[in-house]
N, C-alpha and C positions, 0 to 999 in steps of 0.2 A: 395411493396413486398407481402402484404396480397392479393392484386388483382391477382397477379401471382399464389399464392397458390390456390385461389378459382378457377381460370381457370384450373389449373392442376387437382384439385379434380373433377371438372365438366367433365373433359375428361376421367376419369377412369370409365369404365363400369363394370357391374356385371358379374362375372365369372360363375355364376350358371344359368343365363338366356340362353335361346336358342339363337343361332347365329342370327336368323332372328329378334328377339325382345329383344335385350340387353338394359337394363335400366341403368341409371346412378347409380354408386355405392354410398352407404351411409356410409359404414364403411369398413375397411380392417382388417381381422383377421391375426395377426402376427403368430399364431400357425398353422392355416390351410393354410396360405399363399394364401388367396383368398380375393377378394373384393366382397361385396354383396350389393344388392339393399335393399329397405325397406322390401319387401316381404320375400326374402331369409334370411334376418338378424334376423327374429323373433326367430328362434331356438337358436341363440346365446344370445338373450336378455331374454329368458324365461327359459332356462335350467340352473339350479344352478351350475352344474359342469362346463358348458361352461363359465359361467360368471366369475368363479373363476380362471380358468386355461387358458382361451383364451383371451389374451389382444387385445383390439380393438383400432384402430387409425383412424384418418381421411383418406379418400381414398388416396392411394398412389401406385405408380408403384413399383412392387416387382422385383428388378433387381439383387438380390443376396446380397445386402448390409445389409440385416436384419439377416444374419447368421455370426457367428464368423469365421473368416478366419483360425483360428488355430484349432478349434475343430469341425467346421461345424454345431454347434448347434445354436438355435435361440437366438438372443440377447434379454435378458429379464431384465437386470439390468444396472444401471448406477453407475460408480465408481466416487465419488466426488473428490477423491484425484488426480486421473489421468485425470479426465474430459473426460471419454470415455465410450462407451457402451460395455458391456461384457456379455458372456453367463454364465450359471450356473457352468460350469467346471472352467472357469476363476475365478469365485467368490469363489469357495471352494477349489480349488486345486493349482492354479498357483499363479503368483505374486500379484494378487489382494486379496488374502485370508485374509489379515490383514487390508485391506483398508475399508473405509467408503462406504458401498454399499447401494443403494436404488433401489426400483422398479421404473419403468418409471414414473408412476403417482405421486409417492411421490417426486421423484427428480424434476419433472416438477414443482410441487407446491412449493418446497423449493427454487429452483433456481429462480422461478418467483418472490417470495417474496424478495429474495436477490437482484435481479435486481431492483425491486421497491425501496428498501432501498438505493441502490447505486445511483439510479436516483435522489432520494430526497436529498441525501448527496451532489451529484454533483450539483444539483440546488442551494443548500445553498452555496456551494463553489463558484459557478459561480457568485452569487450575491455579496458575500464577495470580490471576486477577482475584480469585476467591480468597487466596491467602493474603493478598494485599488488602482486600476489602475487609477481612477480619481484623488485620492489624490497624487499618485506618479507622474502623468503627470503634475499636478499643481505645485508640488514641483520642478520637473525638469525644467519646464518652468521658474519658478521664479529664480532658481539657474542659469540657462543659461542667463536669462535677467540681473541678477546682475553681472555675470561674464563678459558679453559683455559690460555692461555699464562701469565697472571698467577698462576694456581694452581700450575702446574708450577714456575715460577720461585721462588715463595715456598717451596714444599716442598723444592725442590733447595737453595735458599740455607740454609734452616734445617737441613737434613740435613748439608750441608757444614760449617756452623759447629759443630754438635754433634759430628760425627765427628772434625773437626780438633782440637777441644779435648780430646776423649777420647783421641785418638791421641797428642797431645802429652803428656798425663798418663801414658799407658801407657809411652811412650818414656822419660819421666823415671824411672819405676819400674824399667824394664829396666836402667837404669844401675847400680842396686844389685846386680842379678844378674850383670852383666858385671864389676863391681868385685870381687864375691866370687870369681868364677871366676878372675880375674887374681891375686888375693891367694893363693888356694889353689895355683895353679900355681907362683907364685913361692916359696911356703913349701916345696912339695914338691921344688923344684929346689935349695933351699938345703942345702948339705952341712955347713956349720958348725953345730954343736949350739947354741952360745951365741946366734948370730944367729937361728937358727930359733925358739928360745924367746922371744927378744925380739919376733919378728914374730908369734908365735902369737896373742897377745892381740888384735891388730888384725885378724888373719885371722878369728878367731872372731867378732868383732863384725860384720865384713862378711858372714859366713855367716848369722848370726842375722837381719841386716837382709834378706838375700836370701830367707830362709825366711819372713819376715813379709810379703813382697810378695804381694798378691792382685790379679791382673790383671783379675778380673771385677768389681771395685769400680768405682764411678764416679769422678768427679773428687775430688781431695782437698778437704776442707773449707777454706773461705777466701773471700776477696772475689771471686776469679775465678769460682768455682763459683756464688756468689750472683748475680753479674751475668749469667752465662750462663743460669741458671734463670729469671731475670726476663725475659731476652730471648726464651727459648723460649716462655714462657707468653704474652707479648705477641704474638709472631709467630704462635703457635698459634691465638690468638683470631682474628687476621686471616685465617689459613688457613681456619678453620672458617666464617667469614663468606663468604669467597670460594667455598668449596665449596658452601655453602648457596645462594649466588647462582647458581652454575653449575647446581646441581640444579634450582632453581626456573626457570631459563631453559629447561632441557630440558622440564620439566613444562608450562611455558607454551607451548612449541612443540608439544607433543603434544596437550594438552587446554587450549586457550586460554580456553574458556568458564568452566571451574571454577578456573582458575589466573590470573585477571586480577590485575594488579599493584595493590597497595593504594596508589593515588595518588589522593587526592581532589581537589576543586576549591577552590582558595584564594579564589575569587571569591564563594563562598557565605557568607552571614552570617545570624545570628539577628536577627529583628525582633520584640520582645515585643508581644503583643496584650493579655494580662492577666498580672499577676504579683504575688505577695505581696512584702512588704518583706524577706523572708528570702532572696530570689533576686536575683542580680546577674549582669552579663555582664562578660567580660574586655574589654580595650581594643579588641582586634580583632573583638569581637562573635562569636567562634566557640566560646567556652567558657561554660557556665552553672555558676555557683557557688551552693551552698546553705549559708547561715549558720544552723546549726541553732538557736542560742540566740535567734534573732529570731522563731521561731514555725514555723508550718506551711509546708511546701514546696508551692507551687502556681504553675504558670506555663503559659501557652499562647504558643507562639512560631511565627512563620512563618519559613520558610527562603527567603531572597531572594538574588538575584544582584546584584552591583555593576556588572555589564555593562549597557550601554544596550539590548542586544537579548538579554535572558536566555532561556536554553533549559534547562529542567529535565528531565534524563533520568536522572541518576545522582547519588546523594549517599550519604555514609557517616557514621555517628555511633557514638560509644562511649557506653554508658549504664551508670549505676551499678546495683548489685544491690539497693539498699535503697529505690529509688524506683519507684513504679508509673509507667508511661509508655505513650504511644501515639504512633506515627509513621506518616505516610502522606500522603494527600491529603484536603483538605476544600474545601468551597465558600468562596470568598473572602468572600462576604457573611456567613457564619456563622463567621468565623475566631476570634472571641473565645470561642465555645463550639462547637467542631467538631461535636459530637454533636447540635446543634440543626438541622443540615442534612445534606446528603449527605456521607458520610465513608467513606474506604477506607483501611485501615491495619493495622498490626501492634500488638498490645497485650500488655503484661506487667502482670498484676494477680493478686494472690493466689497468687503463686508458680507461675503457669502462663502459657504463651504462647497467644494466640489471634489470629485475624484478624478484622477488622471490615469489613463490606461494606454496601451499601445496595440494598434491593430496593424495588419499587414496587407499589402496589395499584391503579393505573389501567390504561389500555390498553397501556402500555409493558411489554415483557418484562423480567423480572428480569435485571440485568446480572451477577449473581454467577456466575463461571465456574469455580469450584473443582470438582474431579472428585468431590467428596463433598458431600453436603448436611449441614448442621449444625443444632444446636439453637439456637433463637431465645431469647436470654436477656433481651433488652431490646427495646422497641418504641417508636418515636416517630412520631406521626401528624401530618400537616399538613392545612391547610384546602384546599389546591389539589387539582386533579383527580388529579395524580400524587403519591401519598403515600409518601415514603421511609420505610423502616423499617430500624432498626439491626439487623444480624444478626451474631452472634458465632459463630465456628467455632473450637473448640480444636484443638490438634494431635492430641489423642486421638481426636476425632471424625474427623479427616482420615486419619491414618495408623495409628491404634490404639495409639499410645504418646505419652507426654509428651516434648516437646522441651525440653532444658535451656535456661536463660536465655542468650541470646546476649550476649556482652560487646561485640561490635561488629556492627552491622547495615548491610548495603548494600541500598539501594533502587534498583530499575530501573523506570522508567516508560516503557513502549513506547506512544507516542502513537498510532502507526498501528494497532497491534493492540489498543489500548484495554485493556492489561493492566498490572498492578502486581505486581512480583516482589520478594520479600524473601529475602535471603541472610544466613546467619550466617558472618562472617569469622573464620577460625581461624588465619590466618597472613598473611604478606605477599601470597601469591598464592592461597591456598586458600580456597574458599568452598563452602557447601552451601545449596541452596535449601530454604526452609522452607514458603513459601506462594506461590501464584500466584492472583490474584483479578482478575476483570473489572471494568472501570471504564466507567461511562456518561459519554460525553464531552459531554453537553449542559449542563454546568455550568462555571463559571469556576473550575477546580480549581487549588489551590496547595499546595505541600509545607508540612507543619506538624509540630510536636512538642508534645505535652502531657505535663507532668510534675506529679506530685502525690504527697504522702505525709503521713501524720499525724505530728505531732511526738511521737514516742514517747520522747523524751529529756528531758521536763520533769522538773525536780528540785525537790523540796520546798525552800522558801526557808530553813527552819530547818536543814535538813540542809546547805545550802550555807554558811550562816553558821558552822556548826561545822567547816567544811572550808576556812577561809580561808587555811590554810597551803599550799594547793595552788599550786604555782608553775609546773608544766609543763602544757602543753595539747596535746591531739592536734589537729594541723592537717593536713588532707589537700590543701590548696591553697596558693597562694602567700601568703595572708594569715596572718601569724604574730603570736601574742600571747604568746610564751614569755617567761618571766622576770618577769611582772607578778604582783602580788597581785590576785586576781580574786574576784568573788563569783558568777560564772556560768560554767558549763562552756561554753567557746566552741569550737565545732567547725565548721570550714568544709570542705566537700568538693565535688569536681567531680561533677556529676550528669549532664552531657551535654556532648559535644564534637564539633565538626564536623571531618572529615578530608578 
């Protein structure tokens, strides 16, 4: 690239030389909009006023890009905030007036120092990454080797046990064939008629037994076969799991982004902000129960860490198919009612998946960064100058088709990129991205879960009184009421769980 620049500079000729004897230009004056050779450049180098007010650059073709397209004035300053060249009117009158402005020479010096610092940091990061990559590759190879060895040993062991048992059974059946053959040979060699006739009955029985032998059959029915069948099934299940682990390890090696292990954080817990009496938490505060007979399901919970220095970057939840829910980030000040303030999340309502973002009606640009624009279904206005608005974007708006309800959702919060990603987990390693939305980082955002459903299972009291003989109760959680005489249908179910 530097060679190309030198070639371009060499091709620029002095604008002040006569047409017959134009010399190569040494500098270009941005103010005069001319290129000058060494001789004609002297006035700009020796006159103090020209030195201060006429910026010089390397020889360049002046094709109109040195003037502001808005004001028609010379571009003299560089806006570090917007990373663009501006004129004096832009700097003092228009949208850049409050920005960090520098002269070209100062901006060039500062940005060059910044690039050098970033280059050094990148070099250190590259060296660290190379070391980490070597350790990771060694660890993965060892893990795959151990996994493959265990798999091969398990398959070999099960094969040997099965073949050995079948071989023993076949050998036992071969005895009948060998016995019949010996009996027939002995009878054929017997010359005495009386003794032959005495032997014939036994010989005939041995022959019939030999004819009944089927070497293609499995083991003979009995306790030995039953034990072997049980052992094969149990070991077979272990082999299937080991084979699955081996396959998933290979997939994670090839495509780690979409094959991340389903291992959550045990340090995260639910902290209720609002909840109805029908909602309760497990002892470890990681599971939410809904007791249907106590009324409507309604709860807003924050997800907090038990660590002293909490870092929220990734969390996973399983969610019921009967409850409307919303998960994501909300302003800590409006945690009791997330939609009263800035909120970013994934929502399941009315049998459809949608994402929720927040846009502003003030001077601030909208932070919503999805690749598609959606339909605004709800709007909340605030009295401050930046007015957040709730914006719903369904999967059909985004990709043209409905996304099925995810049974397990993984949330990734990239603080540096100010993005929030939602993935549907379909296995231990497999995941599929559903939405990516932008997040405005000027609020104290915290992870939250909102749960809500109408109690569609209210039962007429007269009907319940006529059904007092009901003894068994459907229970989906650890709270059991089986075996009691009851007058209410008591159903407890898990509606949300942290992983």
